[in-house]
MDTraj code that builds the backbone (N, CA, C; nanometers):
import mdtraj as md
import numpy as np

residues = "MET LEU TRP ASP ARG GLY GLU ALA SER VAL ARG GLU VAL ALA ASP ALA LEU SER GLN HIS LYS PRO VAL ALA TYR THR THR VAL LEU THR THR PHE ASN VAL LEU ALA LYS LYS GLY PHE VAL THR HIS ARG GLN GLU GLY ARG ALA PHE VAL TYR ARG ALA ALA ILE SER ARG GLU GLN ALA ARG ARG GLN ALA LEU ASP GLN LEU LEU LEU ARG PHE PHE GLU GLY SER PRO ASN LEU LEU ALA GLN HIS LEU LEU ASP GLN ASP GLU VAL GLY ARG ASP GLU LEU LYS ALA LEU ARG ALA LYS VAL GLU ALA ALA LYS GLN ARG GLY ASN GLY".split()
xyz = np.array([
    [10.6946, 10.7849, 9.3117],
    [10.7966, 10.8207, 9.3159],
    [10.8954, 10.8258, 9.4747],
    [10.7950, 10.8019, 9.5675],
    [10.8800, 10.7808, 9.7068],
    [10.9467, 10.6238, 9.6967],
    [10.9015, 10.5718, 9.6484],
    [10.9472, 10.4260, 9.6438],
    [11.0759, 10.4341, 9.5615],
    [11.0819, 10.5030, 9.4602],
    [11.1921, 10.4844, 9.4142],
    [11.2962, 10.5979, 9.4408],
    [11.2568, 10.7010, 9.5024],
    [11.3846, 10.8107, 9.5445],
    [11.3956, 10.7694, 9.6726],
    [11.3328, 10.7028, 9.7607],
    [11.3317, 10.6804, 9.8978],
    [11.3025, 10.7875, 9.9575],
    [11.3055, 10.9502, 9.9451],
    [11.2205, 11.0157, 10.0181],
    [11.2601, 11.1497, 9.8898],
    [11.1326, 11.2557, 9.9400],
    [11.1207, 11.3662, 9.8511],
    [11.0389, 11.4630, 9.9603],
    [11.0740, 11.5863, 9.8921],
    [10.9716, 11.6999, 9.9394],
    [10.9039, 11.7060, 9.8522],
    [10.7725, 11.7934, 9.9140],
    [10.6695, 11.8308, 9.8487],
    [10.6920, 11.8944, 9.6872],
    [10.8238, 12.0010, 9.6871],
    [10.8526, 12.0889, 9.5841],
    [10.9381, 11.9822, 9.4849],
    [10.9696, 11.8907, 9.5357],
    [11.0651, 11.8012, 9.4446],
    [10.9618, 11.6935, 9.3957],
    [10.8620, 11.6580, 9.4364],
    [10.7452, 11.5843, 9.3940],
    [10.6908, 11.6829, 9.2546],
    [10.6101, 11.7661, 9.2852],
    [10.5713, 11.8658, 9.2016],
    [10.6588, 11.9220, 9.1015],
    [10.7736, 11.9378, 9.1189],
    [10.8486, 11.9375, 8.9593],
    [10.9128, 11.8465, 8.8876],
    [10.8746, 11.7401, 8.9427],
    [10.8812, 11.5682, 8.8717],
    [10.7878, 11.5557, 8.8024],
    [10.6242, 11.5744, 8.8778],
    [10.5048, 11.5475, 8.8262],
    [10.5022, 11.6553, 8.6887],
    [10.5022, 11.7953, 8.7036],
    [10.4809, 11.9290, 8.6316],
    [10.5565, 11.8824, 8.5010],
    [10.6650, 11.8060, 8.4826],
    [10.7477, 11.7686, 8.3791],
    [10.6811, 11.6798, 8.2711],
    [10.5534, 11.6002, 8.2917],
    [10.4684, 11.5518, 8.2591],
    [10.3505, 11.6227, 8.2143],
    [10.2990, 11.7075, 8.3416],
    [10.1890, 11.7494, 8.3469],
    [10.1753, 11.8608, 8.4438],
    [10.1424, 11.9800, 8.4236],
    [10.1155, 12.0868, 8.5310],
    [10.0800, 11.9980, 8.6435],
    [10.1283, 12.0468, 8.7748],
    [10.0493, 11.9692, 8.8649],
    [10.1184, 12.1160, 9.0204],
    [10.0079, 12.1619, 9.0701],
    [10.0267, 12.2616, 9.1460],
    [10.0885, 12.2230, 9.2814],
    [10.2190, 12.2740, 9.3514],
    [10.2399, 12.2391, 9.4969],
    [10.1577, 12.2014, 9.5947],
    [10.0244, 12.2792, 9.5765],
    [9.9235, 12.2245, 9.6974],
    [9.8637, 12.1230, 9.6393],
    [9.8526, 12.1209, 9.5256],
    [9.7801, 11.9544, 9.5217],
    [9.8620, 11.8295, 9.5543],
    [10.0013, 11.8572, 9.5430],
    [10.0839, 11.7552, 9.6295],
    [10.0873, 11.7668, 9.7192],
    [10.0840, 11.8603, 9.8275],
    [10.0835, 11.8747, 9.9237],
    [9.9466, 11.8519, 10.0212],
    [9.8375, 11.8318, 9.9406],
    [9.7322, 11.7870, 10.0088],
    [9.7068, 11.6278, 9.9579],
    [9.7476, 11.6128, 9.8607],
    [9.8017, 11.4472, 9.8406],
    [9.8524, 11.3720, 9.9403],
    [9.9814, 11.4339, 10.0012],
    [10.0518, 11.3725, 10.0908],
    [9.9915, 11.3718, 10.2382],
    [9.9507, 11.5049, 10.2565],
    [9.8330, 11.5044, 10.3799],
    [9.7341, 11.3798, 10.4003],
    [9.6667, 11.3607, 10.2948],
    [9.6029, 11.2587, 10.3119],
    [9.6425, 11.1092, 10.3342],
    [9.7835, 11.0984, 10.2303],
    [9.8023, 10.9607, 10.2274],
    [9.9017, 11.0022, 10.3880],
    [9.9599, 11.0537, 10.4605],
    [10.0058, 11.0404, 10.6090],
    [9.8727, 10.9750, 10.6743],
    [9.7578, 11.0930, 10.6629],
    [9.6447, 11.0234, 10.7525],
    [9.5956, 10.9030, 10.7325],
    [9.6093, 10.8343, 10.6541],
    [9.5720, 10.6945, 10.6109],
    [9.7150, 10.6313, 10.6392],
    [9.8286, 10.6581, 10.6527],
    [9.9125, 10.5786, 10.6867],
    [9.9894, 10.5066, 10.5935],
    [10.0294, 10.5509, 10.5050],
    [10.0776, 10.5181, 10.3538],
    [10.1948, 10.5890, 10.3231],
    [10.2357, 10.7062, 10.3927],
    [10.3609, 10.7952, 10.4216],
    [10.3918, 10.8722, 10.5296],
    [10.4899, 10.8942, 10.5836],
    [10.5626, 10.9518, 10.6942],
    [10.6233, 11.0573, 10.6510],
    [10.6426, 11.1658, 10.7492],
    [10.7586, 11.2769, 10.7045],
    [10.8181, 11.3137, 10.7969],
    [10.9218, 11.4245, 10.7635],
    [11.0044, 11.4940, 10.8668],
    [11.0216, 11.6241, 10.8016],
    [11.0685, 11.6872, 10.8886],
    [11.0955, 11.8682, 10.8803],
    [11.2048, 11.8474, 10.8476],
    [11.2596, 11.9487, 10.7480],
    [11.4224, 11.9934, 10.7194],
    [11.3729, 12.1475, 10.7017],
    [11.4133, 12.1954, 10.7530],
    [11.4059, 12.3678, 10.7459],
    [11.2727, 12.4055, 10.7645],
    [11.2042, 12.4522, 10.6461],
    [11.0856, 12.4912, 10.6531],
    [11.0015, 12.3689, 10.5919],
    [11.0596, 12.2529, 10.5154],
    [10.9857, 12.2081, 10.3746],
    [10.9843, 12.0867, 10.5084],
    [10.8747, 11.9994, 10.4358],
    [10.8925, 11.8282, 10.4685],
    [10.8910, 11.7723, 10.3799],
    [10.9568, 11.6709, 10.4379],
    [11.0290, 11.5394, 10.3233],
    [10.9521, 11.4437, 10.3729],
    [10.8874, 11.3801, 10.2662],
    [10.8180, 11.2578, 10.2869],
    [10.8826, 11.1232, 10.2393],
    [10.8709, 11.0072, 10.2928],
    [10.8543, 10.8854, 10.2751],
    [10.7747, 10.7888, 10.2569],
    [10.7648, 10.6776, 10.2285],
    [10.6802, 10.5862, 10.1805],
    [10.6356, 10.5166, 10.3182],
    [10.5324, 10.5091, 10.3906],
    [10.5531, 10.3856, 10.4909],
    [10.5061, 10.2574, 10.4975],
    [10.4588, 10.2204, 10.3838],
    [10.4641, 10.0552, 10.3200],
    [10.5242, 10.0302, 10.1880],
    [10.5436, 9.9547, 10.1900],
    [10.6133, 9.8753, 10.0754],
    [10.5527, 9.9127, 9.9350],
    [10.5712, 9.9021, 9.8029],
    [10.5078, 9.9066, 9.6878],
    [10.4308, 9.7639, 9.6716],
    [10.4744, 9.6699, 9.7421],
    [10.3744, 9.5382, 9.7204],
    [10.2704, 9.5679, 9.8126],
    [10.2974, 9.6079, 9.9502],
    [10.2132, 9.6426, 10.0743],
    [10.0885, 9.7127, 9.9601],
    [10.0951, 9.8201, 9.9311],
    [10.0434, 9.9091, 9.8669],
    [9.9185, 9.8302, 9.7614],
    [10.0409, 9.7514, 9.6860],
    [9.9621, 9.7052, 9.5643],
    [9.8486, 9.6063, 9.6005],
    [9.8803, 9.5219, 9.7051],
    [9.8095, 9.4226, 9.7766],
    [9.6756, 9.4554, 9.8446],
    [9.7129, 9.6155, 9.9137],
    [9.5871, 9.6622, 9.9414],
    [9.4878, 9.7406, 9.8228],
    [9.5385, 9.7949, 9.7167],
    [9.4717, 9.8003, 9.6296],
    [9.4171, 9.7425, 9.5416],
    [9.4516, 9.5962, 9.5169],
    [9.3698, 9.5052, 9.4356],
    [9.2916, 9.4151, 9.5398],
    [9.2928, 9.4353, 9.6537],
    [9.1963, 9.3970, 9.7751],
    [9.0745, 9.4838, 9.7356],
    [9.1016, 9.5952, 9.7245],
    [8.9722, 9.7025, 9.7413],
    [8.9138, 9.6904, 9.5791],
    [8.9907, 9.6647, 9.4865],
    [8.9379, 9.6570, 9.3555],
    [8.8500, 9.5198, 9.3463],
    [8.9189, 9.3964, 9.4198],
    [8.8338, 9.2938, 9.4468],
    [8.7188, 9.3059, 9.4772],
    [8.6857, 9.3915, 9.6158],
    [8.5455, 9.4043, 9.6591],
    [8.4594, 9.4903, 9.6462],
    [8.5018, 9.6083, 9.5756],
    [8.4373, 9.6932, 9.4928],
    [8.3875, 9.6543, 9.3386],
    [8.4446, 9.5720, 9.2643],
    [8.4033, 9.5586, 9.1242],
    [8.3920, 9.4273, 9.0957],
    [8.4229, 9.3203, 9.1719],
    [8.4738, 9.1937, 9.1684],
    [8.3872, 9.1301, 9.2551],
    [8.3234, 9.1277, 9.3366],
    [8.2679, 9.0765, 9.4793],
    [8.3490, 9.0129, 9.5619],
    [8.4660, 9.0445, 9.5723],
    [8.5760, 8.9891, 9.6340],
    [8.6390, 8.8772, 9.5392],
    [8.6138, 8.8346, 9.4244],
    [8.6272, 8.6923, 9.3207],
    [8.7724, 8.7361, 9.2574],
    [8.8751, 8.6943, 9.2889],
    [9.0081, 8.6969, 9.1910],
    [8.9977, 8.6093, 9.0565],
    [8.8934, 8.5157, 9.0905],
    [8.8474, 8.4167, 8.9217],
    [8.7665, 8.5301, 8.8605],
    [8.6487, 8.6024, 8.9051],
    [8.6076, 8.7185, 8.7957],
    [8.6648, 8.7843, 8.7567],
    [8.7809, 8.8621, 8.7904],
    [8.9045, 8.9804, 8.8095],
    [8.9786, 8.9018, 8.6917],
    [9.0001, 8.7780, 8.6816],
    [9.1016, 8.7267, 8.5911],
    [8.9643, 8.6799, 8.4656],
    [8.8883, 8.6720, 8.4791],
    [8.7923, 8.6198, 8.3627],
    [8.7821, 8.7536, 8.2877],
    [8.7469, 8.8512, 8.3887],
    [8.7182, 8.9847, 8.2872],
    [8.8644, 9.0262, 8.2228],
    [8.9752, 9.0433, 8.2745],
    [9.0882, 9.0649, 8.2305],
    [9.1118, 8.9673, 8.1040],
    [9.1012, 8.8571, 8.0823],
    [9.1101, 8.7590, 7.9658],
    [8.9983, 8.7883, 7.8705],
    [8.8725, 8.8459, 7.8982],
    [8.7819, 8.8605, 7.8144],
    [8.8031, 9.0017, 7.7439],
    [8.9118, 9.1254, 7.8332],
    [8.8934, 9.2632, 7.8042],
    [9.0274, 9.2621, 7.7028],
    [9.1295, 9.1959, 7.7475],
    [9.2977, 9.2307, 7.6918],
    [9.3170, 9.1076, 7.5829],
    [9.3631, 9.1389, 7.4903],
    [9.4449, 9.0327, 7.4228],
    [9.5437, 8.9744, 7.4720],
    [9.5212, 8.8447, 7.5157],
    [9.6400, 8.7605, 7.5897],
    [9.7449, 8.6934, 7.4567],
    [9.8563, 8.7134, 7.5001],
    [9.9492, 8.6538, 7.3804],
    [9.9794, 8.4869, 7.4455],
    [10.0132, 8.4145, 7.3437],
    [10.0723, 8.2776, 7.3859],
    [10.1363, 8.2354, 7.5020],
    [10.2193, 8.3739, 7.4945],
    [10.3460, 8.3302, 7.6077],
    [10.2506, 8.3766, 7.7342],
    [10.1777, 8.4840, 7.7441],
    [10.1412, 8.5113, 7.8594],
    [10.0202, 8.3907, 7.9136],
    [9.9665, 8.3196, 7.8123],
    [9.8942, 8.2589, 7.8611],
    [9.9738, 8.1001, 7.9185],
    [10.0573, 8.1039, 7.8577],
    [10.1342, 7.9590, 7.8950],
    [10.1943, 8.0214, 8.0018],
    [10.2321, 8.1127, 8.0835],
    [10.2904, 8.1565, 8.2089],
    [10.1608, 8.1588, 8.3136],
    [10.0454, 8.2181, 8.2656],
    [9.9200, 8.2208, 8.3299],
    [9.8923, 8.0452, 8.3788],
    [9.8857, 7.9940, 8.2669],
    [9.9019, 7.8169, 8.2980],
    [9.9535, 7.7564, 8.3842],
    [10.0901, 7.8126, 8.3740],
    [10.1751, 7.7607, 8.4980],
    [10.1826, 7.8270, 8.6263],
    [10.1550, 7.9048, 8.6364],
    [10.1241, 7.9463, 8.7799],
    [9.9700, 7.8757, 8.8296],
    [9.8724, 7.8528, 8.7424],
    [9.7775, 7.7930, 8.7673],
    [9.8031, 7.6443, 8.8550],
    [9.9032, 7.5786, 8.7390],
    [9.9196, 7.4565, 8.8001],
    [9.9989, 7.4724, 8.9241],
    [10.0921, 7.5947, 8.9411],
    [10.1651, 7.5861, 9.0457],
    [10.0776, 7.5931, 9.1649],
    [9.9683, 7.6560, 9.1582],
    [9.8713, 7.6831, 9.3044],
    [9.8075, 7.5442, 9.3502],
    [9.8081, 7.4760, 9.2200],
    [9.7279, 7.3532, 9.2193],
    [9.8286, 7.2590, 9.3300],
    [9.9457, 7.2582, 9.2762],
    [10.0439, 7.1751, 9.3466],
    [10.0545, 7.2208, 9.4585],
    [10.0436, 7.3756, 9.4944],
    [10.0576, 7.4061, 9.6539],
    [9.9050, 7.3651, 9.7482],
    [9.8528, 7.3180, 9.6636],
    [9.6630, 7.2765, 9.7119],
    [9.5868, 7.4245, 9.7459],
    [9.6424, 7.5093, 9.6505],
    [9.5585, 7.6013, 9.6456],
    [9.4449, 7.5914, 9.5514],
    [9.4167, 7.4826, 9.4627],
    [9.3123, 7.5020, 9.3688],
    [9.2670, 7.3529, 9.3412],
])
top = md.Topology()
chain = top.add_chain()
for i, resn in enumerate(residues, 1):
    res = top.add_residue(resn, chain, resSeq=i)
    for name in ("N", "CA", "C"):
        top.add_atom(name, md.element.get_by_symbol(name[0]), res)
traj = md.Trajectory(xyz[None], top)
């Protein structure tokens, strides 16, 4: 939500999330405090409210999450993850074609 909005208060985030599923203000506040301690968000005070902003890009967060996923569940191996995804999900012809193109491009760069 912060990536899409740029910045938001705890109340704004709680209200937006509650449109889909009830969420307490304190839950959002606690989550933001944890994210701030980990360096993922920063905040500033505006009146009595804190306004939060993402401290890392969506791509950086995606990379960190994927690295953790690989380490915890796939022995650090992108190959094992790819095999798992191909075994578990139906992959369409177009998706396979795009995947093959990525593999070939990686080979050309000397990564395979």
